[in-house]
C-alpha positions as CSV (number, residue, x, y, z in Angstrom):
1,M,82.2,52.7,142.1
2,I,80.8,50.3,144.0
3,R,80.7,50.7,147.9
4,R,81.6,47.3,149.5
5,D,80.6,45.8,152.5
6,Y,82.9,45.3,155.5
7,D,82.2,43.5,158.8
8,I,84.1,44.3,162.0
9,F,85.1,41.7,164.1
10,E,86.6,42.4,167.8
11,K,89.5,40.0,169.0
12,F,89.5,39.3,172.7
13,H,92.7,38.2,174.8
14,D,91.3,34.5,175.2
15,G,91.3,34.5,171.0
16,S,87.5,34.5,170.7
17,T,85.8,36.9,168.3
18,L,82.6,38.9,168.2
19,W,80.9,40.5,165.3
20,R,80.3,44.1,165.9
21,A,79.2,45.6,162.9
22,C,78.4,45.8,158.9
23,V,79.2,48.9,157.4
24,S,79.4,50.4,153.6
25,G,82.5,51.9,152.6
26,R,86.1,51.2,153.6
27,F,86.4,55.1,155.1
28,E,83.3,54.3,157.2
29,A,84.7,50.7,158.3
30,H,88.0,52.1,159.3
31,R,86.0,55.1,161.4
32,K,83.7,52.7,163.0
33,M,86.6,50.5,163.7
34,Q,88.7,53.2,165.5
35,E,85.4,54.2,167.2
36,F,84.9,51.0,168.9
37,A,89.1,50.4,169.3
38,E,88.8,53.9,171.8
39,F,86.5,52.0,174.1
40,S,87.9,48.7,174.3
41,D,91.6,47.1,174.9
42,N,90.7,44.6,172.3
43,Q,91.8,44.4,169.0
44,F,89.3,45.0,166.1
45,F,89.7,43.8,162.4
46,L,87.4,44.0,159.1
47,I,86.5,41.5,156.8
48,D,85.6,42.1,153.3
49,I,83.4,39.2,153.1
50,Q,82.6,39.7,149.0
51,A,86.3,39.2,148.7
52,T,86.6,37.0,151.5
53,E,89.8,38.4,152.5
54,L,91.0,39.6,155.9
55,L,91.8,43.4,155.5
56,P,95.1,44.2,157.2
57,S,93.9,46.9,159.1
58,G,93.8,45.8,162.7
59,L,93.6,48.4,165.5
60,T,94.0,48.2,169.2
61,A,93.4,50.7,171.9
62,G,96.9,51.5,172.2
63,A,96.9,52.7,168.0
64,T,94.1,55.1,168.6
65,R,93.8,58.7,169.0
66,P,93.6,59.7,172.7
67,R,89.9,59.9,173.6
68,A,88.4,63.2,173.7
69,K,88.0,64.9,177.3
70,S,84.1,66.3,178.0
71,A,83.6,69.6,178.6
72,A,82.8,69.3,182.4
73,A,85.9,67.3,183.0
74,A,87.7,70.2,181.6
75,G,86.7,72.7,184.2
């Protein structure tokens, strides 16, 4: 099985986009995209450049798990 490369993009509220990373493997791409989304209110999406298709996996901050609290903040 061939691991495909996925490009992760961030879409800003003004409609502009910014390339964030290229990740090998769909699972790792989704994991990295979620990691980015945890720290931004913008939308993120993947593109499989080899298949020239946008994957329906957009994430926004509201669609992610809550951020983990640090041990120091927990008291």
